[in-house]
Structures are given as C-alpha cells and as structure tokens.
PAPADREN-726012 format. One record per residue (C-alpha): chain; x, y, z. Coordinates in pm, 1 decimal. Each point is the difference from the previous one (the first is absolute). Layout:
<sites>
{chain:A, X:X, Y:Y, Z:Z};
...
</sites>
This chain:
<sites>
{chain:A, X:-11828.5, Y:-5387.6, Z:-1733.7};
{chain:A, X:-91.2, Y:347.8, Z:119.8};
{chain:A, X:211.6, Y:-50.6, Z:306.7};
{chain:A, X:293.6, Y:-116.5, Z:-213.5};
{chain:A, X:-28.3, Y:306.0, Z:-226.2};
{chain:A, X:-16.6, Y:228.8, Z:296.9};
{chain:A, X:324.9, Y:-148.1, Z:134.9};
{chain:A, X:176.3, Y:51.5, Z:-334.4};
{chain:A, X:-125.9, Y:359.4, Z:-17.8};
{chain:A, X:131.1, Y:61.9, Z:349.9};
{chain:A, X:341.6, Y:-153.4, Z:-91.0};
{chain:A, X:15.9, Y:213.8, Z:-311.9};
{chain:A, X:-77.3, Y:311.2, Z:199.0};
{chain:A, X:261.2, Y:-91.4, Z:259.4};
{chain:A, X:259.8, Y:-70.2, Z:-265.6};
{chain:A, X:-98.8, Y:311.6, Z:-183.1};
{chain:A, X:24.1, Y:201.5, Z:317.1};
{chain:A, X:343.4, Y:-152.9, Z:69.4};
{chain:A, X:114.9, Y:94.3, Z:-348.5};
{chain:A, X:-127.0, Y:349.8, Z:43.7};
{chain:A, X:178.9, Y:25.5, Z:335.5};
{chain:A, X:321.1, Y:-134.8, Z:-150.5};
{chain:A, X:-37.1, Y:236.6, Z:-287.4};
{chain:A, X:-52.3, Y:287.6, Z:238.5};
{chain:A, X:301.5, Y:-113.0, Z:208.6};
{chain:A, X:214.9, Y:-42.8, Z:-309.4};
{chain:A, X:-112.0, Y:333.0, Z:-132.5};
{chain:A, X:77.1, Y:161.9, Z:335.7};
{chain:A, X:340.0, Y:-166.8, Z:4.4};
{chain:A, X:60.3, Y:117.9, Z:-350.3};
{chain:A, X:-108.5, Y:348.0, Z:95.6};
{chain:A, X:223.0, Y:-14.9, Z:309.0};
{chain:A, X:286.6, Y:-121.0, Z:-209.7};
{chain:A, X:-61.1, Y:272.1, Z:-251.2};
{chain:A, X:-15.3, Y:254.5, Z:278.5};
{chain:A, X:323.8, Y:-147.4, Z:140.6};
{chain:A, X:155.7, Y:13.9, Z:-339.5};
{chain:A, X:-112.7, Y:355.6, Z:-32.4};
{chain:A, X:139.2, Y:76.7, Z:348.2};
{chain:A, X:322.6, Y:-178.5, Z:-77.2};
{chain:A, X:26.8, Y:167.6, Z:-332.8};
{chain:A, X:-56.8, Y:334.8, Z:165.4};
{chain:A, X:276.7, Y:-76.0, Z:248.7};
{chain:A, X:224.8, Y:-108.4, Z:-280.6};
{chain:A, X:-84.8, Y:311.8, Z:-189.0};
{chain:A, X:80.6, Y:210.1, Z:311.2};
{chain:A, X:331.3, Y:-181.2, Z:41.2};
{chain:A, X:78.1, Y:40.4, Z:-366.0};
{chain:A, X:-84.9, Y:367.5, Z:23.7};
{chain:A, X:217.8, Y:37.7, Z:307.6};
{chain:A, X:283.6, Y:-184.6, Z:-169.1};
{chain:A, X:-41.5, Y:207.2, Z:-310.4};
{chain:A, X:-2.2, Y:319.8, Z:206.4};
{chain:A, X:306.7, Y:-116.5, Z:194.3};
{chain:A, X:173.9, Y:-88.2, Z:-321.6};
{chain:A, X:-103.4, Y:333.9, Z:-136.7};
{chain:A, X:150.1, Y:172.1, Z:303.1};
{chain:A, X:315.1, Y:-205.1, Z:-40.7};
{chain:A, X:5.0, Y:95.5, Z:-361.6};
{chain:A, X:-45.9, Y:363.4, Z:99.9};
{chain:A, X:288.0, Y:4.0, Z:260.0};
{chain:A, X:282.5, Y:-209.3, Z:-143.4};
{chain:A, X:198.6, Y:305.3, Z:-98.6};
{chain:A, X:-21.9, Y:146.5, Z:350.6};
{chain:A, X:127.9, Y:-317.2, Z:172.6};
{chain:A, X:264.2, Y:-49.7, Z:-264.4};
{chain:A, X:112.7, Y:361.5, Z:41.3};
{chain:A, X:18.0, Y:-36.4, Z:380.1};
{chain:A, X:200.5, Y:-322.1, Z:-8.1};
{chain:A, X:217.2, Y:139.9, Z:-277.8};
{chain:A, X:83.8, Y:310.6, Z:201.7};
{chain:A, X:89.0, Y:-210.0, Z:304.3};
{chain:A, X:221.3, Y:-223.2, Z:-209.1};
{chain:A, X:170.9, Y:304.1, Z:-152.2};
{chain:A, X:62.5, Y:147.0, Z:344.5};
{chain:A, X:145.2, Y:-328.1, Z:123.4};
{chain:A, X:216.7, Y:-29.9, Z:-310.2};
{chain:A, X:126.0, Y:355.0, Z:50.5};
{chain:A, X:84.1, Y:-76.8, Z:363.8};
{chain:A, X:178.4, Y:-316.1, Z:-109.4};
{chain:A, X:197.2, Y:195.9, Z:-259.1};
{chain:A, X:95.1, Y:260.6, Z:262.1};
{chain:A, X:115.1, Y:-271.0, Z:240.2};
{chain:A, X:197.5, Y:-167.3, Z:-276.6};
{chain:A, X:167.6, Y:329.1, Z:-87.1};
{chain:A, X:83.4, Y:60.9, Z:365.7};
{chain:A, X:137.5, Y:-352.5, Z:37.3};
{chain:A, X:202.7, Y:40.2, Z:-317.8};
{chain:A, X:135.5, Y:333.8, Z:120.6};
{chain:A, X:85.1, Y:-141.5, Z:343.9};
{chain:A, X:166.8, Y:-301.9, Z:-160.4};
{chain:A, X:196.4, Y:227.0, Z:-232.6};
{chain:A, X:97.7, Y:220.4, Z:295.0};
{chain:A, X:109.9, Y:-304.3, Z:200.9};
{chain:A, X:201.2, Y:-130.1, Z:-295.6};
{chain:A, X:159.2, Y:342.5, Z:-44.0};
{chain:A, X:83.3, Y:22.0, Z:372.9};
{chain:A, X:143.0, Y:-353.2, Z:-0.3};
{chain:A, X:204.4, Y:87.4, Z:-308.1};
{chain:A, X:147.1, Y:308.1, Z:168.0};
{chain:A, X:62.9, Y:-192.0, Z:322.7};
{chain:A, X:171.2, Y:-276.4, Z:-195.7};
{chain:A, X:229.1, Y:248.8, Z:-174.0};
{chain:A, X:83.8, Y:173.0, Z:328.2};
{chain:A, X:62.7, Y:-336.1, Z:166.4};
{chain:A, X:225.7, Y:-118.8, Z:-282.7};
{chain:A, X:197.4, Y:322.7, Z:-36.1};
{chain:A, X:22.9, Y:118.8, Z:362.0};
{chain:A, X:-144.9, Y:-224.9, Z:268.0};
{chain:A, X:155.5, Y:-331.3, Z:-98.3};
{chain:A, X:348.0, Y:136.2, Z:-57.3};
{chain:A, X:260.4, Y:-24.4, Z:272.4};
{chain:A, X:125.4, Y:350.5, Z:82.0};
{chain:A, X:217.4, Y:-104.6, Z:293.7};
{chain:A, X:326.0, Y:73.5, Z:-187.4};
{chain:A, X:-129.5, Y:349.4, Z:-85.5};
{chain:A, X:-108.4, Y:65.5, Z:359.3};
{chain:A, X:336.9, Y:-126.9, Z:122.8};
{chain:A, X:177.5, Y:241.2, Z:-233.9};
{chain:A, X:-220.2, Y:292.7, Z:110.3};
{chain:A, X:57.2, Y:-84.3, Z:366.9};
{chain:A, X:376.5, Y:-5.3, Z:-54.4};
{chain:A, X:-9.0, Y:346.5, Z:-161.8};
{chain:A, X:-224.0, Y:161.3, Z:263.6};
{chain:A, X:196.0, Y:-159.7, Z:282.2};
{chain:A, X:332.7, Y:98.9, Z:-159.7};
{chain:A, X:-78.5, Y:370.4, Z:-26.7};
{chain:A, X:-187.4, Y:15.4, Z:331.4};
{chain:A, X:310.7, Y:84.5, Z:200.6};
{chain:A, X:106.1, Y:279.2, Z:-237.2};
{chain:A, X:-245.7, Y:239.4, Z:166.0};
{chain:A, X:106.3, Y:-46.6, Z:359.8};
{chain:A, X:249.6, Y:286.5, Z:-29.0};
{chain:A, X:-256.9, Y:243.4, Z:-154.4};
{chain:A, X:-239.1, Y:-91.6, Z:282.3};
{chain:A, X:268.9, Y:81.1, Z:257.9};
{chain:A, X:71.9, Y:328.9, Z:-180.0};
{chain:A, X:-369.2, Y:91.9, Z:5.7};
{chain:A, X:-17.8, Y:-59.4, Z:374.5};
{chain:A, X:306.3, Y:220.9, Z:49.7};
{chain:A, X:-151.3, Y:270.5, Z:-216.6};
{chain:A, X:-326.7, Y:-19.3, Z:200.4};
{chain:A, X:186.4, Y:62.4, Z:326.9};
{chain:A, X:172.1, Y:305.7, Z:-144.9};
{chain:A, X:-324.7, Y:170.5, Z:-99.3};
{chain:A, X:-154.4, Y:277.9, Z:205.1};
{chain:A, X:-238.8, Y:-100.1, Z:140.6};
{chain:A, X:134.7, Y:-351.3, Z:8.4};
{chain:A, X:-189.2, Y:-258.8, Z:-202.9};
{chain:A, X:-93.4, Y:-294.7, Z:215.3};
{chain:A, X:94.7, Y:-351.0, Z:-115.6};
{chain:A, X:-70.7, Y:-351.2, Z:129.8};
{chain:A, X:250.1, Y:-117.7, Z:258.5};
{chain:A, X:170.0, Y:-319.6, Z:-115.4};
{chain:A, X:-15.4, Y:-142.9, Z:352.5};
{chain:A, X:-358.4, Y:-96.8, Z:-78.6};
{chain:A, X:138.5, Y:-275.9, Z:-222.2};
{chain:A, X:16.3, Y:-214.7, Z:315.7};
{chain:A, X:-377.9, Y:9.0, Z:6.4};
{chain:A, X:-1.3, Y:-165.0, Z:-344.4};
{chain:A, X:242.7, Y:-267.3, Z:124.6};
{chain:A, X:-236.5, Y:-73.5, Z:288.4};
{chain:A, X:-294.2, Y:-20.3, Z:-241.4};
{chain:A, X:188.9, Y:-243.2, Z:-225.9};
{chain:A, X:32.2, Y:-240.3, Z:293.4};
{chain:A, X:-362.6, Y:50.7, Z:101.2};
{chain:A, X:-129.1, Y:-67.4, Z:-352.0};
{chain:A, X:212.5, Y:-316.3, Z:-28.3};
{chain:A, X:-137.3, Y:-122.8, Z:331.6};
{chain:A, X:-355.6, Y:75.6, Z:-108.2};
{chain:A, X:49.4, Y:-197.3, Z:-320.1};
{chain:A, X:135.0, Y:-303.1, Z:187.9};
{chain:A, X:-286.7, Y:8.4, Z:252.1};
{chain:A, X:-256.3, Y:11.1, Z:-281.3};
{chain:A, X:168.4, Y:-294.5, Z:-169.9};
{chain:A, X:-9.6, Y:-207.9, Z:319.1};
{chain:A, X:-365.2, Y:82.9, Z:58.7};
{chain:A, X:-139.3, Y:-21.4, Z:-352.4};
{chain:A, X:209.2, Y:-258.2, Z:-188.4};
{chain:A, X:-199.0, Y:-313.1, Z:88.8};
{chain:A, X:-331.7, Y:178.9, Z:-47.7};
{chain:A, X:105.2, Y:127.1, Z:-344.1};
{chain:A, X:120.7, Y:-346.0, Z:-109.2};
{chain:A, X:-334.2, Y:-154.1, Z:102.3};
{chain:A, X:-211.5, Y:265.8, Z:-171.2};
{chain:A, X:213.1, Y:50.3, Z:-310.0};
{chain:A, X:-143.5, Y:-78.7, Z:-342.1};
{chain:A, X:30.4, Y:-370.9, Z:-75.7};
{chain:A, X:164.2, Y:63.2, Z:-337.4};
{chain:A, X:329.4, Y:66.3, Z:180.6};
{chain:A, X:186.1, Y:-320.8, Z:77.5};
{chain:A, X:328.4, Y:-91.6, Z:162.9};
{chain:A, X:277.5, Y:258.3, Z:-19.3};
{chain:A, X:-224.8, Y:251.9, Z:-172.8};
{chain:A, X:-253.3, Y:-23.1, Z:283.2};
{chain:A, X:266.0, Y:89.0, Z:257.4};
{chain:A, X:129.1, Y:277.8, Z:-223.3};
{chain:A, X:-347.1, Y:150.2, Z:-48.7};
{chain:A, X:-73.6, Y:-27.5, Z:375.3};
{chain:A, X:311.0, Y:210.2, Z:71.1};
{chain:A, X:-113.6, Y:249.0, Z:-264.9};
{chain:A, X:-346.5, Y:34.9, Z:154.7};
{chain:A, X:149.6, Y:61.9, Z:343.8};
{chain:A, X:220.2, Y:269.9, Z:-154.6};
{chain:A, X:-306.8, Y:160.5, Z:-163.6};
{chain:A, X:-188.8, Y:-7.1, Z:330.3};
{chain:A, X:295.5, Y:167.8, Z:170.2};
{chain:A, X:16.3, Y:265.2, Z:-275.1};
{chain:A, X:-375.8, Y:57.4, Z:18.4};
{chain:A, X:21.1, Y:64.6, Z:374.1};
{chain:A, X:298.2, Y:232.9, Z:-48.7};
{chain:A, X:-156.4, Y:198.6, Z:-285.4};
{chain:A, X:-327.4, Y:35.7, Z:187.5};
{chain:A, X:163.0, Y:142.6, Z:313.2};
{chain:A, X:232.1, Y:231.4, Z:-193.1};
{chain:A, X:-288.9, Y:129.0, Z:-211.7};
{chain:A, X:-206.6, Y:60.5, Z:312.0};
{chain:A, X:294.3, Y:174.7, Z:163.0};
{chain:A, X:57.1, Y:221.7, Z:-304.6};
{chain:A, X:-362.1, Y:99.5, Z:-56.7};
{chain:A, X:-65.1, Y:80.9, Z:366.6};
{chain:A, X:328.8, Y:178.8, Z:70.9};
{chain:A, X:8.4, Y:217.8, Z:-312.4};
{chain:A, X:-365.3, Y:64.7, Z:-85.1};
{chain:A, X:29.2, Y:360.3, Z:128.5};
{chain:A, X:306.0, Y:88.9, Z:-207.0};
{chain:A, X:-18.4, Y:244.2, Z:-289.4};
{chain:A, X:117.4, Y:-265.4, Z:-248.6};
{chain:A, X:-242.7, Y:-287.6, Z:78.7};
{chain:A, X:-267.8, Y:10.2, Z:-275.5};
{chain:A, X:-369.5, Y:-44.7, Z:65.1};
{chain:A, X:1.5, Y:-327.3, Z:-203.7};
{chain:A, X:185.8, Y:-157.5, Z:293.1};
{chain:A, X:-201.5, Y:165.3, Z:275.6};
{chain:A, X:212.1, Y:312.5, Z:33.3};
{chain:A, X:-82.9, Y:367.5, Z:-29.2};
{chain:A, X:289.2, Y:121.6, Z:-211.3};
{chain:A, X:149.6, Y:-38.0, Z:-345.1};
{chain:A, X:303.4, Y:-195.5, Z:-114.1};
{chain:A, X:128.4, Y:311.2, Z:-180.0};
{chain:A, X:112.8, Y:114.7, Z:346.7};
{chain:A, X:243.7, Y:-288.6, Z:46.9};
{chain:A, X:307.9, Y:216.0, Z:-58.6};
{chain:A, X:-117.8, Y:326.3, Z:156.1};
{chain:A, X:254.4, Y:-21.3, Z:282.2};
{chain:A, X:293.4, Y:-143.1, Z:-200.1};
{chain:A, X:295.1, Y:7.8, Z:70.5};
{chain:A, X:-127.3, Y:20.5, Z:357.3};
{chain:A, X:-176.0, Y:-290.9, Z:162.8};
{chain:A, X:-374.3, Y:27.6, Z:58.6};
{chain:A, X:-54.6, Y:328.0, Z:186.8};
{chain:A, X:-372.0, Y:-39.6, Z:69.5};
{chain:A, X:34.3, Y:-190.8, Z:323.7};
{chain:A, X:305.7, Y:-153.2, Z:176.6};
{chain:A, X:-216.3, Y:-296.5, Z:93.4};
{chain:A, X:-72.8, Y:-72.8, Z:-369.3};
{chain:A, X:371.7, Y:27.1, Z:-79.4};
{chain:A, X:81.3, Y:-267.2, Z:258.8};
{chain:A, X:-281.5, Y:-223.7, Z:-124.3};
{chain:A, X:131.0, Y:22.1, Z:-356.2};
{chain:A, X:348.7, Y:-87.5, Z:119.4};
{chain:A, X:-119.3, Y:-311.7, Z:184.1};
{chain:A, X:-225.1, Y:-97.6, Z:-290.8};
{chain:A, X:294.7, Y:3.3, Z:-239.9};
{chain:A, X:229.3, Y:-180.0, Z:241.6};
{chain:A, X:-252.9, Y:-283.7, Z:38.7};
{chain:A, X:-31.5, Y:-22.0, Z:-379.7};
{chain:A, X:380.0, Y:-12.8, Z:-20.3};
{chain:A, X:10.6, Y:-286.1, Z:249.9};
{chain:A, X:-266.2, Y:-193.9, Z:-193.0};
{chain:A, X:191.0, Y:13.3, Z:-329.4};
{chain:A, X:338.1, Y:-75.4, Z:159.9};
{chain:A, X:-156.3, Y:-300.7, Z:173.4};
{chain:A, X:-150.7, Y:-115.6, Z:-331.8};
{chain:A, X:337.0, Y:24.5, Z:-176.4};
{chain:A, X:177.2, Y:-193.5, Z:277.3};
{chain:A, X:-268.1, Y:-268.4, Z:-8.4};
{chain:A, X:15.0, Y:-16.6, Z:-379.0};
{chain:A, X:376.0, Y:-32.8, Z:-52.1};
{chain:A, X:115.7, Y:-148.9, Z:331.7};
{chain:A, X:-300.7, Y:-135.0, Z:190.1};
{chain:A, X:-277.1, Y:-253.2, Z:-59.5};
{chain:A, X:-123.3, Y:142.6, Z:-330.7};
{chain:A, X:337.3, Y:-53.9, Z:-164.8};
{chain:A, X:-92.6, Y:-362.3, Z:-81.1};
{chain:A, X:-370.8, Y:54.5, Z:-71.1};
{chain:A, X:-10.6, Y:315.4, Z:-212.4};
{chain:A, X:67.0, Y:-35.5, Z:-372.3};
{chain:A, X:-67.1, Y:371.1, Z:-83.5};
{chain:A, X:279.1, Y:101.9, Z:232.2};
{chain:A, X:140.7, Y:290.0, Z:-200.5};
{chain:A, X:-337.1, Y:138.7, Z:-103.4};
{chain:A, X:-117.7, Y:11.1, Z:361.5};
{chain:A, X:339.7, Y:117.1, Z:120.2};
{chain:A, X:5.2, Y:284.6, Z:-251.3};
{chain:A, X:-337.8, Y:121.0, Z:122.0};
{chain:A, X:103.5, Y:-4.3, Z:367.1};
{chain:A, X:336.5, Y:164.5, Z:-65.4};
{chain:A, X:-151.5, Y:283.9, Z:-204.6};
{chain:A, X:-243.8, Y:71.1, Z:284.5};
{chain:A, X:287.8, Y:-14.7, Z:246.9};
{chain:A, X:202.9, Y:249.5, Z:-207.3};
{chain:A, X:-299.2, Y:236.1, Z:-26.6};
{chain:A, X:-42.7, Y:-3.9, Z:378.6};
{chain:A, X:369.0, Y:54.2, Z:78.6};
{chain:A, X:48.5, Y:293.7, Z:-235.6};
{chain:A, X:-335.8, Y:149.9, Z:95.0};
{chain:A, X:119.8, Y:2.3, Z:360.4};
{chain:A, X:343.3, Y:141.2, Z:-88.8};
{chain:A, X:-136.4, Y:276.1, Z:-228.6};
{chain:A, X:-304.1, Y:100.3, Z:209.3};
{chain:A, X:-259.1, Y:-150.1, Z:-237.4};
{chain:A, X:-198.0, Y:-176.6, Z:272.9};
{chain:A, X:-331.1, Y:147.2, Z:-120.0};
{chain:A, X:39.8, Y:-159.5, Z:-340.4};
{chain:A, X:122.1, Y:-341.0, Z:114.7};
{chain:A, X:-271.5, Y:-20.2, Z:269.7};
{chain:A, X:-276.9, Y:69.6, Z:-247.9};
{chain:A, X:157.7, Y:-235.7, Z:-256.7};
{chain:A, X:-4.0, Y:-297.0, Z:238.5};
{chain:A, X:-349.7, Y:72.6, Z:131.4};
{chain:A, X:-125.4, Y:-27.9, Z:-358.5};
{chain:A, X:180.7, Y:-330.8, Z:-51.8};
{chain:A, X:-107.3, Y:-150.7, Z:331.5};
{chain:A, X:-369.7, Y:67.4, Z:-67.2};
{chain:A, X:-12.4, Y:-218.9, Z:-311.0};
{chain:A, X:246.5, Y:-260.6, Z:133.3};
{chain:A, X:-240.9, Y:-89.3, Z:282.6};
{chain:A, X:-257.3, Y:-142.8, Z:-240.6};
{chain:A, X:249.7, Y:-148.7, Z:-245.4};
{chain:A, X:199.7, Y:-189.9, Z:263.4};
{chain:A, X:-309.4, Y:-105.6, Z:195.6};
{chain:A, X:-183.1, Y:-102.1, Z:-317.4};
{chain:A, X:287.8, Y:-221.9, Z:-114.5};
{chain:A, X:-0.5, Y:-177.6, Z:335.3};
{chain:A, X:-380.1, Y:-46.3, Z:11.0};
{chain:A, X:-38.7, Y:-118.1, Z:-360.6};
{chain:A, X:241.9, Y:-290.3, Z:48.3};
{chain:A, X:-200.1, Y:-156.9, Z:284.2};
{chain:A, X:-224.6, Y:-300.0, Z:-67.1};
{chain:A, X:-311.8, Y:149.2, Z:162.2};
{chain:A, X:-67.1, Y:339.5, Z:-156.8};
{chain:A, X:-301.3, Y:200.4, Z:-113.6};
{chain:A, X:-20.9, Y:118.7, Z:-359.7};
{chain:A, X:-181.7, Y:317.1, Z:103.7};
{chain:A, X:288.4, Y:94.7, Z:230.0};
{chain:A, X:250.3, Y:-61.1, Z:-279.7};
{chain:A, X:-207.2, Y:218.7, Z:-233.9};
{chain:A, X:4.4, Y:278.1, Z:261.1};
{chain:A, X:373.8, Y:-37.1, Z:62.3};
{chain:A, X:75.3, Y:12.3, Z:-372.0};
{chain:A, X:-228.6, Y:299.6, Z:-59.7};
{chain:A, X:127.0, Y:209.2, Z:290.5};
{chain:A, X:360.2, Y:-116.1, Z:-33.2};
{chain:A, X:35.3, Y:81.8, Z:-369.2};
{chain:A, X:-191.4, Y:329.3, Z:34.7};
{chain:A, X:208.1, Y:127.5, Z:293.0};
{chain:A, X:323.6, Y:-129.2, Z:-155.3};
{chain:A, X:-59.6, Y:185.5, Z:-329.8};
{chain:A, X:-132.6, Y:316.6, Z:165.8};
{chain:A, X:283.9, Y:42.6, Z:250.1};
{chain:A, X:292.8, Y:-110.5, Z:-216.5};
{chain:A, X:-94.9, Y:136.5, Z:-341.2};
{chain:A, X:-197.2, Y:311.8, Z:87.6};
{chain:A, X:105.6, Y:126.7, Z:341.4};
{chain:A, X:370.3, Y:-97.0, Z:-8.1};
{chain:A, X:74.7, Y:163.6, Z:-338.4};
{chain:A, X:-201.8, Y:310.1, Z:90.1};
{chain:A, X:115.1, Y:47.9, Z:359.5};
{chain:A, X:348.7, Y:-154.1, Z:0.4};
{chain:A, X:162.3, Y:-3.7, Z:-342.9};
{chain:A, X:-142.3, Y:326.6, Z:-136.6};
{chain:A, X:56.4, Y:176.6, Z:332.5};
{chain:A, X:355.5, Y:-126.4, Z:3.2};
{chain:A, X:84.7, Y:222.6, Z:-296.8};
{chain:A, X:-80.1, Y:310.2, Z:206.9};
{chain:A, X:294.7, Y:-77.7, Z:230.0};
{chain:A, X:232.7, Y:148.4, Z:-261.6};
{chain:A, X:-130.9, Y:348.9, Z:73.7};
{chain:A, X:11.2, Y:-55.6, Z:376.2};
{chain:A, X:356.0, Y:-135.8, Z:1.3};
{chain:A, X:175.3, Y:279.8, Z:-186.3};
{chain:A, X:214.7, Y:93.9, Z:301.1};
{chain:A, X:145.9, Y:-350.6, Z:32.9};
{chain:A, X:-64.0, Y:-143.2, Z:-347.3};
{chain:A, X:366.9, Y:-83.6, Z:-57.8};
{chain:A, X:-14.4, Y:-225.3, Z:307.7};
{chain:A, X:-338.9, Y:-151.2, Z:-65.8};
{chain:A, X:-33.2, Y:-39.7, Z:-378.3};
{chain:A, X:142.9, Y:-352.0, Z:-41.1};
{chain:A, X:-185.9, Y:-136.9, Z:301.2};
{chain:A, X:-313.4, Y:163.6, Z:-141.6};
{chain:A, X:46.1, Y:-181.1, Z:-333.1};
{chain:A, X:56.8, Y:-327.4, Z:185.5};
{chain:A, X:-321.3, Y:41.8, Z:201.8};
{chain:A, X:-196.5, Y:94.3, Z:-310.8};
{chain:A, X:125.6, Y:-313.8, Z:-177.4};
{chain:A, X:-106.5, Y:-209.4, Z:299.4};
{chain:A, X:-352.2, Y:145.1, Z:1.3};
{chain:A, X:-41.1, Y:-48.0, Z:-375.3};
{chain:A, X:146.3, Y:-351.2, Z:3.3};
{chain:A, X:-236.4, Y:-105.7, Z:277.9};
{chain:A, X:-284.9, Y:126.6, Z:-219.9};
{chain:A, X:116.5, Y:-221.3, Z:-288.4};
{chain:A, X:26.7, Y:-300.6, Z:230.8};
{chain:A, X:-353.8, Y:66.6, Z:119.3};
{chain:A, X:-118.9, Y:1.7, Z:-363.6};
{chain:A, X:163.8, Y:-342.7, Z:-36.6};
{chain:A, X:-175.6, Y:-131.3, Z:313.2};
{chain:A, X:-329.0, Y:156.7, Z:-109.3};
{chain:A, X:4.7, Y:-218.3, Z:-313.0};
{chain:A, X:-2.1, Y:-307.6, Z:224.3};
{chain:A, X:-265.4, Y:149.5, Z:225.4};
{chain:A, X:-232.2, Y:81.2, Z:-290.6};
{chain:A, X:64.4, Y:-339.1, Z:-161.0};
{chain:A, X:-98.5, Y:-185.0, Z:318.1};
{chain:A, X:-305.0, Y:224.4, Z:52.8};
{chain:A, X:-138.2, Y:-25.6, Z:-355.0};
{chain:A, X:58.0, Y:-375.2, Z:-9.9};
{chain:A, X:-191.4, Y:-44.2, Z:325.2};
{chain:A, X:-295.0, Y:210.5, Z:-117.8};
{chain:A, X:-23.7, Y:-194.2, Z:-327.9};
{chain:A, X:53.6, Y:-337.8, Z:165.3};
{chain:A, X:-22.9, Y:6.0, Z:382.2};
{chain:A, X:303.6, Y:-219.4, Z:61.9};
{chain:A, X:281.9, Y:172.4, Z:184.8};
{chain:A, X:337.8, Y:-32.2, Z:-171.9};
{chain:A, X:285.1, Y:195.4, Z:154.8};
{chain:A, X:217.1, Y:8.8, Z:-311.4};
{chain:A, X:250.8, Y:237.8, Z:161.3};
{chain:A, X:96.6, Y:-240.2, Z:278.5};
{chain:A, X:-85.9, Y:-328.4, Z:-173.0};
{chain:A, X:205.9, Y:63.7, Z:-313.0};
{chain:A, X:322.6, Y:-70.2, Z:191.3};
{chain:A, X:-116.8, Y:-319.8, Z:167.1};
{chain:A, X:155.3, Y:-230.9, Z:-258.0};
{chain:A, X:328.5, Y:190.4, Z:2.6};
{chain:A, X:4.1, Y:15.6, Z:378.5};
{chain:A, X:-91.8, Y:-368.8, Z:27.8};
{chain:A, X:279.8, Y:-90.6, Z:-241.7};
{chain:A, X:249.1, Y:213.3, Z:196.2};
{chain:A, X:-101.2, Y:-165.0, Z:329.1};
{chain:A, X:14.4, Y:-343.0, Z:-161.3};
{chain:A, X:347.5, Y:62.3, Z:-139.7};
{chain:A, X:117.2, Y:139.4, Z:333.3};
{chain:A, X:-131.0, Y:-305.3, Z:187.4};
{chain:A, X:162.4, Y:-238.5, Z:-248.2};
{chain:A, X:333.8, Y:177.8, Z:43.8};
{chain:A, X:-31.3, Y:-32.3, Z:377.0};
{chain:A, X:-81.9, Y:-369.3, Z:-33.1};
{chain:A, X:295.3, Y:-63.3, Z:-226.2};
</sites>
C-alpha cells in the first residue's frame, strides 16, 4: 500500500511539474507575444507617425507645387499663344501675298500683249530711219570743228558682220553638242513637241549665258580704270562722269576708246543675229512671244547704232554692262531649273542673287546713271542742238521704254521667286504660259501641211 501511494505521489508531482512547466512556457509565450505585439505596435506607431509627418509635409507644400506647375503651364500656354499668333500672321501674310499675286497674274501676266508689242515695234522701227540724216549732219559738223571732233569710222561695221557669222556658228555648234544631252536630262513633265521646244530653249539660254558672261567679263576688266565705272562694279570712278568728254569720244585713253568701239560692235552683232534668228531663222517656228522679244532686241540695236553715230559710246557701254551682269544669272537659272536633276539650294541661290542684281542694276543704277544723266546732254549739245534734238528724244524714249519693259519682266521674275519660296516647286510662268498657244499653232500648222 505504501509503495502504491508513493507511486501516485510521484505521478502527481511529475504531472504537477509538467503543468508548472507548461504554465511557465505558456506564460513565456504570452510574454513574448505581448512583447512582439508591443514591438509591432511600436513599429506601427512609427510608421503611422512617419505617414502623418509625410502627410503633414504634403499638406504644408501643396501650394508650392501647385504654384510651380501652374507657372510652367502658364509659360507653355503663353508660348503656344505666341506661336499661334505668329502662324496666324504668317498665314495672313501668305494669303495677302497670294491675293496680290493673283491680281497681278489676272490683270497683267495672263494677258496676251503680243498685239501691243507688235504695234510698238512697228512705231519704233518706222521712225528709226528718220534720224539717219541728223546723224550724218552731226558727223559733218564734227569734222568742221577746230580741233576736229573724232567719230567712229563706219568701216568698222564689217567687224559686226563678221561677228554675226561667228555667233551663228557658235549657236549651231552648241546645238549639235548639247541637244541630245539636254533632251535626256530635261524635266520629265515636258512631252512630245513641247519637250523638243523646251530643249531648243535651254540651248538658247546656255548660249546666252556664255555670251553674257564673256561680255560682262570683257566690260569689267577693260573699263574698270575709267572715270565713269562706279565702285559698285569694281571701278574707281563715278557714273556722273559718263558725259564728261561729250561730244568727243572718250579722251582718257585711245586704248579704252577702241575697246568701247569693239564692245558695242559685238553687242550690235548679237542683237542683229537674234533678230534674224527670230524672224527668219529657227526661232521663227518655236517662239510665240516673237514681237515682245523682237521689240527688246531692236530697241537695244537702235540704242547701239545711234550711240555710235552720236559719240555716246560711254553711255551705251555702261548700259549694256549693267544688263549683261543680271542676264547671266537669269538666263543660266532658267536653263538649270528646267533640268530633271537639280538642287533646291542652288535654285534658292540663283533666285536670290538673280533678283537682287536684276533690281539693283536696272532700277537703281540705270535710272541714276543713264536716264538722269541723259538729261544733262541738253546743256552739252547747245552748239548742235538743232541737229541732235530729235535723235535725243528718240534715244530718251528708247531708254525709258526699256525701263517699262523691265518692270513688266520683273513682275514675272518676282512671281516665280515668291512662288518658289512659298512652295519649292519651280514654275516658269513666263515661258510656260504660251505652251498651249504654241502647241495649238504647231498642231494647226502640221494639220495644214498634212492636208
């Protein structure tokens, strides 16, 4: 019995000890859990505090961020408004320019002035021969003066005849050399008869470019030391001295006098050759603006002839140097722009320099140095005014009329230039406007031949 009781006591102690151990373990777990909860709660509290502080900071700085973003938005909106105003102004300017160009095109550029040019050519050609006798009288009067006033010997006209043949030969050689190349490289928009017509035109422009270049080079190098060549053209003088020696020929240097004579005789040959080609030669069938072009060449021819006969070589030499300078770029630019392979940058340069030089030489220098100076001849020609006055009026009309024709051509030049800058597609409205008329004329002519 004692042994049995002792075993139960031992079991009770063991169980009791186990309970105490479990209780201790549970209590430790509970304590650990409480400590963990406390730790977790502290972390949570720290996070909450951080969040609250962050939110507080955000609450403190909303106005700053909103002000910054608002200022940026306002700046961008202002820039957008400025760009819109600039675009609106540019669009309005373009519309205004197009409106003006449309009016000019409708009232001037589209109209056919060939009947008017034909009438003007008939008048200028009709009265041309009326001044041959005054020119002969002036030459007689010059021989009677003491000392005798030197005049140009008319035997030099044979030099012009030789140059007419040489220029014709040069033109034919260029056509034989360049025709196939031009046809291959011509813009693909030209087809059939018009392609052949434009190829002939381009060869003519290449020939004129070569001629104008060499004559300009000749004029600037030969006369850069004269008293009348202005510094704008590389000289050292002033165009106010053009008539210092009138009625004598240039008295500065006999060599310069001979150079001026040959310069004018070559110019005479060029314009005579152009008139022959236009009314008798190859261009008779291909040129629709026959009387407009013919009027221009004949007025230049008349200016040269009467400048030679009345000892005005200084004035005519300077006049044609000014025209040749701008014609180099205009003729060469027309030829280049009609090729298939062309660079826009080169066309921009040709337009910029061509228009600038054209306007400067023909509307600033020519009126100042030629037309205004021409009025001073009245005082210098008092001794022979009765002989010279009607020829003087005729020459003055020629100079002024060439200025009006150049205003007419400038409208085309500006129209082509502005159109290309606004929309870089080359449209030669001056030469292309007659294509339909020319094509119809050729078509009618071919049908008549067939019938």
